[in-house]
C-alpha positions in Angstrom: -42.2 -23.6 109.1 -38.8 -24.2 110.6 -36.1 -25.8 108.4 -34.7 -29.2 109.3 -30.9 -29.2 109.3 -29.0 -31.9 107.6 -25.6 -32.4 109.2 -22.2 -33.5 107.9 -19.8 -36.2 109.0 -17.8 -33.6 110.9 -21.0 -32.7 112.8 -21.4 -36.4 113.7 -18.0 -36.4 115.4 -18.8 -33.2 117.3 -22.1 -34.6 118.5 -20.5 -37.8 119.7 -18.4 -35.7 122.1 -21.4 -33.9 123.4 -23.5 -37.1 123.7 -20.7 -38.9 125.5 -20.3 -36.2 128.1 -24.1 -36.1 128.8 -24.2 -39.9 129.1 -21.1 -39.9 131.4 -22.7 -37.4 133.7 -25.8 -39.5 134.1 -23.7 -42.6 134.6 -21.8 -40.8 137.3 -24.8 -39.4 139.2 -26.4 -42.8 139.8 -24.2 -43.6 142.8 -25.3 -40.3 144.4 -29.1 -41.1 144.1 -30.3 -42.3 147.5 -32.5 -41.8 150.5 -32.0 -38.4 152.2 -30.4 -36.7 149.2 -32.0 -33.5 147.9 -32.6 -32.9 144.2 -30.5 -29.7 144.6 -27.5 -31.7 145.6 -27.9 -34.0 142.6 -28.1 -30.9 140.4 -24.9 -29.4 141.9 -23.0 -32.7 141.4 -24.1 -32.9 137.7 -23.2 -29.2 137.1 -19.7 -29.6 138.6 -19.1 -32.8 136.6 -20.1 -31.2 133.3 -17.9 -28.1 133.8 -15.0 -30.1 135.0 -15.1 -32.2 131.8 -15.2 -29.2 129.4 -18.9 -28.8 128.9 -21.6 -26.2 129.7 -25.0 -27.2 131.1 -27.4 -26.2 128.2 -30.4 -25.5 130.4 -28.5 -23.0 132.6 -30.0 -19.6 131.7 -32.2 -21.2 129.0 -35.5 -19.2 128.9 -34.7 -18.0 132.4 -34.1 -21.5 133.9 -31.4 -21.4 136.6 -30.3 -25.1 137.0 -28.1 -27.6 135.1 -30.7 -30.3 135.2 -34.4 -31.0 135.5 -35.2 -33.6 138.2 -38.7 -34.9 138.2 -39.8 -37.2 141.1 -42.8 -39.6 141.2 -45.8 -37.6 139.9 -43.7 -35.0 138.3 -43.9 -35.5 134.5 -40.9 -33.4 133.4 -39.1 -30.1 134.0 -38.9 -30.6 137.8 -36.8 -27.8 139.4 -34.0 -29.1 141.7 -34.5 -27.8 145.2 -35.1 -28.9 148.8 -37.2 -32.0 147.9 -35.5 -34.9 149.7 -35.6 -38.4 148.2 -37.1 -41.3 150.1 -37.1 -45.1 149.6 -39.6 -46.0 147.0 -39.2 -42.8 144.9 -38.5 -42.9 141.2 -37.0 -39.9 139.5 -36.0 -38.7 136.1 -32.8 -36.7 135.6 -32.8 -34.7 132.4 -29.5 -33.2 131.3 -28.3 -31.4 128.2 -24.7 -30.3 127.7 -22.9 -28.1 125.2 -19.5 -29.1 124.0 -17.9 -26.8 121.4 -21.3 -25.4 120.5 -23.0 -28.8 120.1 -25.8 -30.2 122.3 -26.1 -33.7 123.8 -29.5 -34.1 125.4 -30.5 -37.2 127.5 -32.6 -38.3 130.5 -32.7 -41.4 132.5 -34.8 -43.0 135.3 -33.5 -43.8 138.7 -35.0 -45.7 141.7 -34.4 -45.0 145.4 -34.1 -48.3 147.2 -36.9 -50.8 146.7 -39.7 -49.5 144.5 -43.1 -50.9 143.8 -43.8 -53.4 141.1 -45.9 -50.9 139.3 -43.0 -48.4 139.3 -40.7 -51.0 138.0 -43.0 -51.9 135.1 -43.5 -48.2 134.3 -39.7 -47.5 134.1 -39.2 -50.7 132.0 -42.1 -49.9 129.6 -40.9 -46.4 129.1 -37.4 -47.4 128.2 -38.8 -50.1 125.8 -41.1 -47.5 124.2 -38.1 -45.2 123.5 -36.1 -48.0 122.0 -39.0 -49.2 119.9 -39.2 -45.8 118.3 -35.4 -45.5 117.9 -35.2 -48.9 116.2 -37.5 -47.7 113.4 -35.2 -44.7 112.6 -33.8 -45.0 109.1 -33.7 -43.0 105.8 -37.1 -42.9 104.3 -39.0 -43.6 107.5 -41.6 -41.1 108.7 -41.8 -39.6 112.1 -45.4 -40.9 112.5 -43.9 -44.5 112.5 -41.6 -43.5 115.4 -44.5 -42.1 117.4 -46.8 -45.0 116.6 -44.2 -47.5 117.8 -43.8 -45.7 121.1 -47.6 -45.4 121.6 -48.2 -49.0 120.8 -45.5 -50.1 123.3 -47.1 -47.9 126.0 -50.6 -49.2 125.3 -49.4 -52.8 125.4 -48.1 -52.2 128.9 -51.4 -50.4 129.8 -49.8 -47.0 130.4 -50.8 -43.6 129.0 -48.6 -41.6 126.6 -48.2 -37.9 127.5 -49.0 -35.8 124.5 -48.2 -32.3 125.8 -44.4 -32.8 125.4 -42.3 -34.3 122.6 -38.8 -34.8 121.2 -37.2 -32.4 118.8 -34.4 -31.7 116.4 -31.0 -30.9 118.1 -27.5 -30.0 117.2 -26.0 -26.5 117.4 -29.5 -25.4 118.4 -30.9 -26.9 121.6 -34.5 -27.2 120.4 -34.9 -27.3 116.6 -37.2 -28.8 113.9 -38.7 -31.3 113.7 -41.0 -32.1 116.6 -40.7 -35.8 117.4 -44.2 -36.8 118.8 -44.6 -39.7 121.2 -47.6 -40.9 119.3 -48.6 -41.0 115.7 -49.6 -43.0 112.6 -47.5 -44.8 110.0 -47.2 -42.8 106.8 -47.5 -39.4 108.6 -44.9 -36.9 109.6 -41.6 -35.7 108.2 -39.5 -38.1 106.1 -36.2 -39.0 107.8 -33.0 -38.2 105.9 -29.4 -39.0 106.7 -27.8 -36.3 108.8 -30.9 -35.4 110.9 -30.3 -35.2 114.6 -33.2 -35.9 116.9 -34.2 -36.5 120.5 -36.5 -39.4 121.2 -38.1 -39.0 124.7 -41.4 -40.7 125.5 -43.2 -39.9 128.8 -45.6 -42.6 130.2 -48.0 -42.2 133.0 -49.6 -44.9 135.3 -53.0 -43.2 135.1 -54.3 -40.7 132.5 -52.3 -38.7 130.1 -53.4 -35.3 131.6 -50.8 -33.0 133.0 -50.8 -29.6 134.7 -48.0 -27.0 135.2 -47.3 -25.8 138.7 -47.0 -22.2 139.8 -43.3 -22.2 139.3 -44.0 -22.2 135.5 -41.8 -25.2 134.8 -42.8 -28.3 136.7 -45.3 -30.5 135.0 -47.2 -33.0 137.1 -49.8 -35.7 136.4 -53.4 -34.4 136.9 -54.3 -37.5 138.8 -51.2 -37.8 141.0 -50.1 -41.0 139.4 -46.5 -41.9 138.7 -44.7 -40.8 135.5 -41.5 -41.8 133.8 -39.4 -40.6 130.9 -36.3 -41.7 129.0 -34.4 -39.7 126.3 -31.7 -40.3 123.8 -30.1 -38.0 121.2 -30.1 -40.0 117.9 -28.8 -39.4 114.4 -30.2 -40.7 111.1 -27.4 -42.5 109.3 -27.2 -43.8 105.7 -28.3 -47.2 106.9 -30.3 -46.6 110.1 -29.5 -44.7 113.3 -26.7 -43.9 115.8 -27.4 -43.1 119.4 -25.0 -40.4 120.7 -26.0 -40.6 124.4 -25.6 -44.3 125.1 -24.9 -45.1 128.8 -22.1 -47.3 129.9 -24.5 -50.2 130.7 -26.1 -49.9 127.3 -22.8 -50.1 125.6 -21.9 -53.2 127.6 -25.2 -54.8 126.7 -24.7 -54.0 123.0 -21.2 -55.4 123.1 -22.4 -58.6 124.8 -25.2 -59.0 122.2 -22.6 -58.6 119.4 -20.4 -61.2 120.9 -23.3 -63.6 121.3 -24.4 -63.0 117.7 -20.8 -63.8 116.5 -20.9 -67.0 118.5 
């Protein structure tokens, strides 16, 4: 069994830098997502941004992978390989990016829409984000990973979407993929006990149809078995002494959090 690493305060500071760069890259790429753009072009822009800002794309060369991002469109569940696929109005896509800054990994993914999308796609994107946040909000010392998975699964079922079970979140830090596995389903009272200093990714994947997936001949791209839409969100999160800290918050999430704080004070 792999050991779970407990990190120090200095490690938190290092992870903030990695998380901030990953989030900034996904903030930046949003304005480039549009009709007629290829996924290869989006990958190139992300790659150049990360390098220009002192980072290294973590997926580049990882297990033979040759791109800075994974870009998964519509029925692609995850690990979509950037290439000649051209975006069209109505498409939804996930851009998954991990960066290395001074040896530390910031790992995040986000959903984007091309023009006007269907109401079903809108609901799917929203429900997947809410599932991720439902899991994150239960992170605290003494909680068990089963609670996190249970919260995400419950959120998905409430919205009548299926949770993909073939992929999961993971420990992260100096190592890209480390212990423990963070399942997107579970039961309260089960799983590893969370302790301050643990770094995790929380990354639910929800499908419109069934939860079945298959891997294409490229050996990477996972797609829904029934051709239905799929969505994923991901944050890198730390367990703190009192709860959690999200390292990969986007600019709009930070603004929302600030606004909520101001409203609470008022």
